[in-house]
PDB file of N, CA, C and O in Angstrom:
ATOM      1  N   MET A   1       0.847  -1.177   0.000  1.00  0.00           N
ATOM      2  CA  MET A   1       0.000   0.000   0.000  1.00  0.00           C
ATOM      3  C   MET A   1       0.885   1.229   0.000  1.00  0.00           C
ATOM      4  O   MET A   1       1.825   1.328   0.789  1.00  0.00           O
ATOM      5  N   LYS A   2       0.581   2.175  -0.894  1.00  0.00           N
ATOM      6  CA  LYS A   2       1.314   3.436  -0.964  1.00  0.00           C
ATOM      7  C   LYS A   2       0.723   4.410   0.044  1.00  0.00           C
ATOM      8  O   LYS A   2      -0.485   4.644   0.062  1.00  0.00           O
ATOM      9  N   VAL A   3       1.600   4.987   0.897  1.00  0.00           N
ATOM     10  CA  VAL A   3       1.166   5.882   1.967  1.00  0.00           C
ATOM     11  C   VAL A   3       1.947   7.192   1.875  1.00  0.00           C
ATOM     12  O   VAL A   3       3.173   7.202   1.985  1.00  0.00           O
ATOM     13  N   PHE A   4       1.231   8.291   1.672  1.00  0.00           N
ATOM     14  CA  PHE A   4       1.833   9.626   1.622  1.00  0.00           C
ATOM     15  C   PHE A   4       1.966  10.130   3.053  1.00  0.00           C
ATOM     16  O   PHE A   4       0.983  10.158   3.793  1.00  0.00           O
ATOM     17  N   LEU A   5       3.177  10.529   3.453  1.00  0.00           N
ATOM     18  CA  LEU A   5       3.440  11.019   4.805  1.00  0.00           C
ATOM     19  C   LEU A   5       3.663  12.522   4.761  1.00  0.00           C
ATOM     20  O   LEU A   5       4.640  12.996   4.180  1.00  0.00           O
ATOM     21  N   SER A   6       2.758  13.266   5.374  1.00  0.00           N
ATOM     22  CA  SER A   6       2.834  14.727   5.407  1.00  0.00           C
ATOM     23  C   SER A   6       3.231  15.163   6.815  1.00  0.00           C
ATOM     24  O   SER A   6       2.622  14.736   7.796  1.00  0.00           O
ATOM     25  N   HIS A   7       4.260  16.021   6.913  1.00  0.00           N
ATOM     26  CA  HIS A   7       4.776  16.387   8.229  1.00  0.00           C
ATOM     27  C   HIS A   7       5.513  17.712   8.186  1.00  0.00           C
ATOM     28  O   HIS A   7       5.876  18.211   7.121  1.00  0.00           O
ATOM     29  N   SER A   8       5.725  18.267   9.363  1.00  0.00           N
ATOM     30  CA  SER A   8       6.555  19.462   9.516  1.00  0.00           C
ATOM     31  C   SER A   8       8.023  19.057   9.349  1.00  0.00           C
ATOM     32  O   SER A   8       8.407  17.942   9.701  1.00  0.00           O
ATOM     33  N   THR A   9       8.823  19.950   8.820  1.00  0.00           N
ATOM     34  CA  THR A   9      10.256  19.674   8.684  1.00  0.00           C
ATOM     35  C   THR A   9      10.874  19.318  10.033  1.00  0.00           C
ATOM     36  O   THR A   9      11.787  18.494  10.104  1.00  0.00           O
ATOM     37  N   ARG A  10      10.388  19.923  11.075  1.00  0.00           N
ATOM     38  CA  ARG A  10      10.942  19.656  12.415  1.00  0.00           C
ATOM     39  C   ARG A  10      10.608  18.257  12.919  1.00  0.00           C
ATOM     40  O   ARG A  10      11.241  17.774  13.858  1.00  0.00           O
ATOM     41  N   ASP A  11       9.631  17.605  12.314  1.00  0.00           N
ATOM     42  CA  ASP A  11       9.259  16.246  12.707  1.00  0.00           C
ATOM     43  C   ASP A  11       9.895  15.194  11.801  1.00  0.00           C
ATOM     44  O   ASP A  11       9.533  14.019  11.853  1.00  0.00           O
ATOM     45  N   LYS A  12      10.842  15.624  10.976  1.00  0.00           N
ATOM     46  CA  LYS A  12      11.455  14.753   9.966  1.00  0.00           C
ATOM     47  C   LYS A  12      12.059  13.490  10.576  1.00  0.00           C
ATOM     48  O   LYS A  12      11.857  12.403  10.035  1.00  0.00           O
ATOM     49  N   ASP A  13      12.791  13.597  11.679  1.00  0.00           N
ATOM     50  CA  ASP A  13      13.452  12.418  12.258  1.00  0.00           C
ATOM     51  C   ASP A  13      12.437  11.349  12.654  1.00  0.00           C
ATOM     52  O   ASP A  13      12.620  10.171  12.349  1.00  0.00           O
ATOM     53  N   PHE A  14      11.372  11.759  13.331  1.00  0.00           N
ATOM     54  CA  PHE A  14      10.336  10.804  13.745  1.00  0.00           C
ATOM     55  C   PHE A  14       9.683  10.152  12.535  1.00  0.00           C
ATOM     56  O   PHE A  14       9.524   8.932  12.498  1.00  0.00           O
ATOM     57  N   VAL A  15       9.305  10.952  11.549  1.00  0.00           N
ATOM     58  CA  VAL A  15       8.582  10.437  10.381  1.00  0.00           C
ATOM     59  C   VAL A  15       9.498   9.559   9.531  1.00  0.00           C
ATOM     60  O   VAL A  15       9.037   8.575   8.953  1.00  0.00           O
ATOM     61  N   THR A  16      10.775   9.892   9.445  1.00  0.00           N
ATOM     62  CA  THR A  16      11.716   9.055   8.700  1.00  0.00           C
ATOM     63  C   THR A  16      11.854   7.685   9.352  1.00  0.00           C
ATOM     64  O   THR A  16      11.891   6.669   8.657  1.00  0.00           O
ATOM     65  N   LYS A  17      11.931   7.648  10.675  1.00  0.00           N
ATOM     66  CA  LYS A  17      11.992   6.361  11.391  1.00  0.00           C
ATOM     67  C   LYS A  17      10.714   5.559  11.170  1.00  0.00           C
ATOM     68  O   LYS A  17      10.760   4.344  10.981  1.00  0.00           O
ATOM     69  N   LEU A  18       9.588   6.240  11.194  1.00  0.00           N
ATOM     70  CA  LEU A  18       8.320   5.558  10.944  1.00  0.00           C
ATOM     71  C   LEU A  18       8.285   4.992   9.523  1.00  0.00           C
ATOM     72  O   LEU A  18       7.833   3.866   9.320  1.00  0.00           O
ATOM     73  N   ALA A  19       8.756   5.758   8.543  1.00  0.00           N
ATOM     74  CA  ALA A  19       8.791   5.290   7.152  1.00  0.00           C
ATOM     75  C   ALA A  19       9.658   4.039   7.036  1.00  0.00           C
ATOM     76  O   ALA A  19       9.300   3.108   6.316  1.00  0.00           O
ATOM     77  N   ASP A  20      10.783   4.005   7.727  1.00  0.00           N
ATOM     78  CA  ASP A  20      11.645   2.818   7.718  1.00  0.00           C
ATOM     79  C   ASP A  20      10.905   1.609   8.283  1.00  0.00           C
ATOM     80  O   ASP A  20      10.983   0.516   7.723  1.00  0.00           O
ATOM     81  N   ALA A  21      10.192   1.801   9.386  1.00  0.00           N
ATOM     82  CA  ALA A  21       9.422   0.707   9.988  1.00  0.00           C
ATOM     83  C   ALA A  21       8.289   0.260   9.061  1.00  0.00           C
ATOM     84  O   ALA A  21       7.987  -0.931   8.976  1.00  0.00           O
ATOM     85  N   MET A  22       7.672   1.205   8.375  1.00  0.00           N
ATOM     86  CA  MET A  22       6.593   0.870   7.447  1.00  0.00           C
ATOM     87  C   MET A  22       7.110   0.004   6.296  1.00  0.00           C
ATOM     88  O   MET A  22       6.440  -0.937   5.871  1.00  0.00           O
ATOM     89  N   ARG A  23       8.301   0.326   5.796  1.00  0.00           N
ATOM     90  CA  ARG A  23       8.892  -0.452   4.697  1.00  0.00           C
ATOM     91  C   ARG A  23       9.107  -1.906   5.126  1.00  0.00           C
ATOM     92  O   ARG A  23       8.926  -2.825   4.327  1.00  0.00           O
ATOM     93  N   GLN A  24       9.491  -2.110   6.381  1.00  0.00           N
ATOM     94  CA  GLN A  24       9.704  -3.469   6.898  1.00  0.00           C
ATOM     95  C   GLN A  24       8.400  -4.264   6.950  1.00  0.00           C
ATOM     96  O   GLN A  24       8.415  -5.494   6.967  1.00  0.00           O
ATOM     97  N   GLU A  25       7.279  -3.555   6.974  1.00  0.00           N
ATOM     98  CA  GLU A  25       5.960  -4.205   7.002  1.00  0.00           C
ATOM     99  C   GLU A  25       5.307  -4.196   5.612  1.00  0.00           C
ATOM    100  O   GLU A  25       4.097  -4.388   5.488  1.00  0.00           O
ATOM    101  N   ASN A  26       6.115  -3.972   4.574  1.00  0.00           N
ATOM    102  CA  ASN A  26       5.682  -3.998   3.170  1.00  0.00           C
ATOM    103  C   ASN A  26       4.760  -2.859   2.754  1.00  0.00           C
ATOM    104  O   ASN A  26       4.016  -2.992   1.783  1.00  0.00           O
ATOM    105  N   PHE A  27       4.799  -1.741   3.478  1.00  0.00           N
ATOM    106  CA  PHE A  27       4.128  -0.532   3.028  1.00  0.00           C
ATOM    107  C   PHE A  27       5.114   0.228   2.140  1.00  0.00           C
ATOM    108  O   PHE A  27       6.324   0.020   2.227  1.00  0.00           O
ATOM    109  N   LEU A  28       4.596   1.098   1.296  1.00  0.00           N
ATOM    110  CA  LEU A  28       5.429   1.930   0.427  1.00  0.00           C
ATOM    111  C   LEU A  28       5.220   3.393   0.806  1.00  0.00           C
ATOM    112  O   LEU A  28       4.399   4.078   0.196  1.00  0.00           O
ATOM    113  N   PRO A  29       5.958   3.880   1.811  1.00  0.00           N
ATOM    114  CA  PRO A  29       5.765   5.268   2.236  1.00  0.00           C
ATOM    115  C   PRO A  29       6.344   6.253   1.224  1.00  0.00           C
ATOM    116  O   PRO A  29       7.406   6.026   0.644  1.00  0.00           O
ATOM    117  N   TRP A  30       5.616   7.356   1.028  1.00  0.00           N
ATOM    118  CA  TRP A  30       6.091   8.461   0.198  1.00  0.00           C
ATOM    119  C   TRP A  30       6.522   9.550   1.154  1.00  0.00           C
ATOM    120  O   TRP A  30       5.728  10.022   1.968  1.00  0.00           O
ATOM    121  N   LEU A  31       7.777   9.951   1.059  1.00  0.00           N
ATOM    122  CA  LEU A  31       8.350  10.932   1.969  1.00  0.00           C
ATOM    123  C   LEU A  31       9.165  11.919   1.146  1.00  0.00           C
ATOM    124  O   LEU A  31      10.043  11.514   0.385  1.00  0.00           O
ATOM    125  N   SER A  32       8.883  13.202   1.292  1.00  0.00           N
ATOM    126  CA  SER A  32       9.527  14.210   0.443  1.00  0.00           C
ATOM    127  C   SER A  32      11.049  14.120   0.471  1.00  0.00           C
ATOM    128  O   SER A  32      11.697  14.292  -0.562  1.00  0.00           O
ATOM    129  N   GLU A  33      11.624  13.854   1.634  1.00  0.00           N
ATOM    130  CA  GLU A  33      13.075  13.790   1.752  1.00  0.00           C
ATOM    131  C   GLU A  33      13.676  12.661   0.911  1.00  0.00           C
ATOM    132  O   GLU A  33      14.839  12.729   0.516  1.00  0.00           O
ATOM    133  N   ILE A  34      12.894  11.646   0.646  1.00  0.00           N
ATOM    134  CA  ILE A  34      13.362  10.482  -0.102  1.00  0.00           C
ATOM    135  C   ILE A  34      12.885  10.520  -1.549  1.00  0.00           C
ATOM    136  O   ILE A  34      13.643  10.198  -2.463  1.00  0.00           O
ATOM    137  N   ASN A  35      11.637  10.911  -1.757  1.00  0.00           N
ATOM    138  CA  ASN A  35      11.022  10.793  -3.069  1.00  0.00           C
ATOM    139  C   ASN A  35      11.148  12.020  -3.974  1.00  0.00           C
ATOM    140  O   ASN A  35      10.751  11.963  -5.138  1.00  0.00           O
ATOM    141  N   ILE A  36      11.681  13.105  -3.472  1.00  0.00           N
ATOM    142  CA  ILE A  36      11.825  14.307  -4.296  1.00  0.00           C
ATOM    143  C   ILE A  36      13.292  14.671  -4.418  1.00  0.00           C
ATOM    144  O   ILE A  36      13.989  14.843  -3.418  1.00  0.00           O
ATOM    145  N   ASP A  37      13.745  14.785  -5.644  1.00  0.00           N
ATOM    146  CA  ASP A  37      15.082  15.296  -5.935  1.00  0.00           C
ATOM    147  C   ASP A  37      15.017  16.814  -5.754  1.00  0.00           C
ATOM    148  O   ASP A  37      14.117  17.452  -6.299  1.00  0.00           O
ATOM    149  N   PRO A  38      15.942  17.402  -5.006  1.00  0.00           N
ATOM    150  CA  PRO A  38      15.898  18.848  -4.760  1.00  0.00           C
ATOM    151  C   PRO A  38      15.837  19.712  -6.021  1.00  0.00           C
ATOM    152  O   PRO A  38      15.388  20.857  -5.958  1.00  0.00           O
ATOM    153  N   ALA A  39      16.274  19.190  -7.148  1.00  0.00           N
ATOM    154  CA  ALA A  39      16.290  19.983  -8.379  1.00  0.00           C
ATOM    155  C   ALA A  39      14.966  19.929  -9.144  1.00  0.00           C
ATOM    156  O   ALA A  39      14.827  20.585 -10.176  1.00  0.00           O
ATOM    157  N   THR A  40      13.999  19.163  -8.654  1.00  0.00           N
ATOM    158  CA  THR A  40      12.730  19.027  -9.376  1.00  0.00           C
ATOM    159  C   THR A  40      11.675  19.991  -8.841  1.00  0.00           C
ATOM    160  O   THR A  40      11.886  20.666  -7.834  1.00  0.00           O
ATOM    161  N   ASN A  41      10.557  20.042  -9.519  1.00  0.00           N
ATOM    162  CA  ASN A  41       9.428  20.884  -9.123  1.00  0.00           C
ATOM    163  C   ASN A  41       8.708  20.219  -7.945  1.00  0.00           C
ATOM    164  O   ASN A  41       7.990  19.236  -8.123  1.00  0.00           O
ATOM    165  N   TRP A  42       8.905  20.757  -6.758  1.00  0.00           N
ATOM    166  CA  TRP A  42       8.364  20.145  -5.539  1.00  0.00           C
ATOM    167  C   TRP A  42       6.840  20.089  -5.574  1.00  0.00           C
ATOM    168  O   TRP A  42       6.256  19.082  -5.173  1.00  0.00           O
ATOM    169  N   VAL A  43       6.196  21.130  -6.035  1.00  0.00           N
ATOM    170  CA  VAL A  43       4.728  21.151  -6.056  1.00  0.00           C
ATOM    171  C   VAL A  43       4.207  20.022  -6.939  1.00  0.00           C
ATOM    172  O   VAL A  43       3.282  19.307  -6.555  1.00  0.00           O
ATOM    173  N   HIS A  44       4.795  19.862  -8.114  1.00  0.00           N
ATOM    174  CA  HIS A  44       4.376  18.788  -9.022  1.00  0.00           C
ATOM    175  C   HIS A  44       4.603  17.418  -8.382  1.00  0.00           C
ATOM    176  O   HIS A  44       3.722  16.560  -8.432  1.00  0.00           O
ATOM    177  N   GLU A  45       5.771  17.207  -7.785  1.00  0.00           N
ATOM    178  CA  GLU A  45       6.099  15.916  -7.187  1.00  0.00           C
ATOM    179  C   GLU A  45       5.183  15.585  -6.001  1.00  0.00           C
ATOM    180  O   GLU A  45       4.770  14.437  -5.838  1.00  0.00           O
ATOM    181  N   ILE A  46       4.868  16.586  -5.180  1.00  0.00           N
ATOM    182  CA  ILE A  46       3.953  16.365  -4.051  1.00  0.00           C
ATOM    183  C   ILE A  46       2.561  16.029  -4.572  1.00  0.00           C
ATOM    184  O   ILE A  46       1.922  15.100  -4.078  1.00  0.00           O
ATOM    185  N   ASN A  47       2.090  16.769  -5.553  1.00  0.00           N
ATOM    186  CA  ASN A  47       0.767  16.474  -6.123  1.00  0.00           C
ATOM    187  C   ASN A  47       0.720  15.069  -6.713  1.00  0.00           C
ATOM    188  O   ASN A  47      -0.274  14.362  -6.551  1.00  0.00           O
ATOM    189  N   GLN A  48       1.784  14.663  -7.394  1.00  0.00           N
ATOM    190  CA  GLN A  48       1.828  13.318  -7.965  1.00  0.00           C
ATOM    191  C   GLN A  48       1.848  12.266  -6.854  1.00  0.00           C
ATOM    192  O   GLN A  48       1.157  11.252  -6.949  1.00  0.00           O
ATOM    193  N   GLY A  49       2.629  12.502  -5.810  1.00  0.00           N
ATOM    194  CA  GLY A  49       2.669  11.577  -4.677  1.00  0.00           C
ATOM    195  C   GLY A  49       1.310  11.423  -4.024  1.00  0.00           C
ATOM    196  O   GLY A  49       0.918  10.317  -3.652  1.00  0.00           O
ATOM    197  N   LEU A  50       0.588  12.524  -3.880  1.00  0.00           N
ATOM    198  CA  LEU A  50      -0.759  12.470  -3.301  1.00  0.00           C
ATOM    199  C   LEU A  50      -1.720  11.695  -4.195  1.00  0.00           C
ATOM    200  O   LEU A  50      -2.534  10.916  -3.700  1.00  0.00           O
ATOM    201  N   GLN A  51      -1.633  11.899  -5.497  1.00  0.00           N
ATOM    202  CA  GLN A  51      -2.529  11.214  -6.430  1.00  0.00           C
ATOM    203  C   GLN A  51      -2.283   9.707  -6.438  1.00  0.00           C
ATOM    204  O   GLN A  51      -3.224   8.926  -6.573  1.00  0.00           O
ATOM    205  N   GLU A  52      -1.037   9.301  -6.297  1.00  0.00           N
ATOM    206  CA  GLU A  52      -0.696   7.881  -6.354  1.00  0.00           C
ATOM    207  C   GLU A  52      -0.912   7.158  -5.026  1.00  0.00           C
ATOM    208  O   GLU A  52      -0.979   5.929  -4.996  1.00  0.00           O
ATOM    209  N   ALA A  53      -1.021   7.900  -3.941  1.00  0.00           N
ATOM    210  CA  ALA A  53      -1.157   7.284  -2.619  1.00  0.00           C
ATOM    211  C   ALA A  53      -2.554   6.691  -2.412  1.00  0.00           C
ATOM    212  O   ALA A  53      -3.562   7.225  -2.875  1.00  0.00           O
ATOM    213  N   GLU A  54      -2.566   5.582  -1.707  1.00  0.00           N
ATOM    214  CA  GLU A  54      -3.833   4.961  -1.322  1.00  0.00           C
ATOM    215  C   GLU A  54      -4.291   5.469   0.044  1.00  0.00           C
ATOM    216  O   GLU A  54      -5.462   5.350   0.405  1.00  0.00           O
ATOM    217  N   LEU A  55      -3.354   6.032   0.792  1.00  0.00           N
ATOM    218  CA  LEU A  55      -3.634   6.540   2.128  1.00  0.00           C
ATOM    219  C   LEU A  55      -2.703   7.723   2.376  1.00  0.00           C
ATOM    220  O   LEU A  55      -1.542   7.701   1.965  1.00  0.00           O
ATOM    221  N   THR A  56      -3.210   8.750   3.043  1.00  0.00           N
ATOM    222  CA  THR A  56      -2.383   9.899   3.423  1.00  0.00           C
ATOM    223  C   THR A  56      -2.409  10.027   4.934  1.00  0.00           C
ATOM    224  O   THR A  56      -3.476  10.018   5.547  1.00  0.00           O
ATOM    225  N   LEU A  57      -1.229  10.146   5.535  1.00  0.00           N
ATOM    226  CA  LEU A  57      -1.126  10.366   6.969  1.00  0.00           C
ATOM    227  C   LEU A  57      -0.579  11.768   7.203  1.00  0.00           C
ATOM    228  O   LEU A  57       0.484  12.120   6.691  1.00  0.00           O
ATOM    229  N   LEU A  58      -1.299  12.557   7.969  1.00  0.00           N
ATOM    230  CA  LEU A  58      -0.876  13.902   8.334  1.00  0.00           C
ATOM    231  C   LEU A  58      -0.393  13.861   9.778  1.00  0.00           C
ATOM    232  O   LEU A  58      -1.152  13.505  10.679  1.00  0.00           O
ATOM    233  N   PHE A  59       0.852  14.221   9.994  1.00  0.00           N
ATOM    234  CA  PHE A  59       1.422  14.232  11.335  1.00  0.00           C
ATOM    235  C   PHE A  59       1.293  15.638  11.891  1.00  0.00           C
ATOM    236  O   PHE A  59       2.022  16.547  11.495  1.00  0.00           O
ATOM    237  N   TRP A  60       0.358  15.804  12.813  1.00  0.00           N
ATOM    238  CA  TRP A  60       0.091  17.109  13.402  1.00  0.00           C
ATOM    239  C   TRP A  60       0.768  17.155  14.759  1.00  0.00           C
ATOM    240  O   TRP A  60       0.504  16.319  15.623  1.00  0.00           O
ATOM    241  N   SER A  61       1.633  18.124  14.942  1.00  0.00           N
ATOM    242  CA  SER A  61       2.404  18.271  16.172  1.00  0.00           C
ATOM    243  C   SER A  61       2.436  19.747  16.537  1.00  0.00           C
ATOM    244  O   SER A  61       2.006  20.585  15.745  1.00  0.00           O
ATOM    245  N   PRO A  62       2.940  20.082  17.729  1.00  0.00           N
ATOM    246  CA  PRO A  62       3.094  21.503  18.056  1.00  0.00           C
ATOM    247  C   PRO A  62       3.951  22.237  17.026  1.00  0.00           C
ATOM    248  O   PRO A  62       3.669  23.389  16.699  1.00  0.00           O
ATOM    249  N   ASP A  63       4.994  21.584  16.514  1.00  0.00           N
ATOM    250  CA  ASP A  63       5.821  22.225  15.484  1.00  0.00           C
ATOM    251  C   ASP A  63       5.022  22.459  14.212  1.00  0.00           C
ATOM    252  O   ASP A  63       5.154  23.511  13.586  1.00  0.00           O
ATOM    253  N   ALA A  64       4.196  21.495  13.821  1.00  0.00           N
ATOM    254  CA  ALA A  64       3.368  21.666  12.623  1.00  0.00           C
ATOM    255  C   ALA A  64       2.374  22.805  12.835  1.00  0.00           C
ATOM    256  O   ALA A  64       2.156  23.615  11.933  1.00  0.00           O
ATOM    257  N   ALA A  65       1.775  22.870  14.014  1.00  0.00           N
ATOM    258  CA  ALA A  65       0.782  23.908  14.305  1.00  0.00           C
ATOM    259  C   ALA A  65       1.407  25.302  14.274  1.00  0.00           C
ATOM    260  O   ALA A  65       0.737  26.276  13.932  1.00  0.00           O
ATOM    261  N   ASN A  66       2.672  25.397  14.627  1.00  0.00           N
ATOM    262  CA  ASN A  66       3.348  26.698  14.681  1.00  0.00           C
ATOM    263  C   ASN A  66       4.116  27.043  13.416  1.00  0.00           C
ATOM    264  O   ASN A  66       4.756  28.093  13.353  1.00  0.00           O
ATOM    265  N   SER A  67       4.066  26.176  12.403  1.00  0.00           N
ATOM    266  CA  SER A  67       4.759  26.444  11.140  1.00  0.00           C
ATOM    267  C   SER A  67       4.030  27.543  10.377  1.00  0.00           C
ATOM    268  O   SER A  67       2.801  27.601  10.392  1.00  0.00           O
ATOM    269  N   PRO A  68       4.781  28.411   9.713  1.00  0.00           N
ATOM    270  CA  PRO A  68       4.125  29.429   8.879  1.00  0.00           C
ATOM    271  C   PRO A  68       3.465  28.735   7.680  1.00  0.00           C
ATOM    272  O   PRO A  68       3.930  27.682   7.243  1.00  0.00           O
ATOM    273  N   PRO A  69       2.396  29.312   7.153  1.00  0.00           N
ATOM    274  CA  PRO A  69       1.753  28.704   5.971  1.00  0.00           C
ATOM    275  C   PRO A  69       2.699  28.723   4.779  1.00  0.00           C
ATOM    276  O   PRO A  69       3.524  29.625   4.630  1.00  0.00           O
ATOM    277  N   ALA A  70       2.562  27.710   3.941  1.00  0.00           N
ATOM    278  CA  ALA A  70       3.387  27.644   2.725  1.00  0.00           C
ATOM    279  C   ALA A  70       2.938  28.717   1.757  1.00  0.00           C
ATOM    280  O   ALA A  70       1.756  29.059   1.700  1.00  0.00           O
ATOM    281  N   ALA A  71       3.857  29.236   1.014  1.00  0.00           N
ATOM    282  CA  ALA A  71       3.535  30.241  -0.002  1.00  0.00           C
ATOM    283  C   ALA A  71       2.818  29.572  -1.159  1.00  0.00           C
ATOM    284  O   ALA A  71       3.110  28.425  -1.495  1.00  0.00           O
ATOM    285  N   ALA A  72       1.894  30.274  -1.762  1.00  0.00           N
ATOM    286  CA  ALA A  72       1.180  29.759  -2.939  1.00  0.00           C
ATOM    287  C   ALA A  72       2.161  29.698  -4.109  1.00  0.00           C
ATOM    288  O   ALA A  72       3.003  30.581  -4.273  1.00  0.00           O
ATOM    289  N   PRO A  73       2.042  28.648  -4.917  1.00  0.00           N
ATOM    290  CA  PRO A  73       2.948  28.551  -6.075  1.00  0.00           C
ATOM    291  C   PRO A  73       2.726  29.694  -7.056  1.00  0.00           C
ATOM    292  O   PRO A  73       1.595  30.133  -7.271  1.00  0.00           O
ATOM    293  N   GLN A  74       3.797  30.162  -7.637  1.00  0.00           N
ATOM    294  CA  GLN A  74       3.740  31.235  -8.624  1.00  0.00           C
ATOM    295  C   GLN A  74       3.533  30.636 -10.009  1.00  0.00           C
ATOM    296  O   GLN A  74       4.194  29.659 -10.361  1.00  0.00           O
ATOM    297  N   ASN A  75       2.646  31.192 -10.782  1.00  0.00           N
ATOM    298  CA  ASN A  75       2.417  30.708 -12.150  1.00  0.00           C
ATOM    299  C   ASN A  75       3.228  31.490 -13.144  1.00  0.00           C
ATOM    300  O   ASN A  75       3.160  31.221 -14.344  1.00  0.00           O
TER     301      ASN A  75
END
């Protein structure tokens, strides 16, 4: 099962460990740090990851709650 993992950058260590554990249980986690090459269009890659995922997990934490909103993509 493909699982999109959405998280705050500050929660990266926890979510990366969880993704490793998920792989051991035959899940296919999608994680920006792993699935996106820094030179690519992040918005496109995230949208594609969301479309291909069968499940999305949002990790809500105090750091996520205090993160500034993302800027809207420029056309």
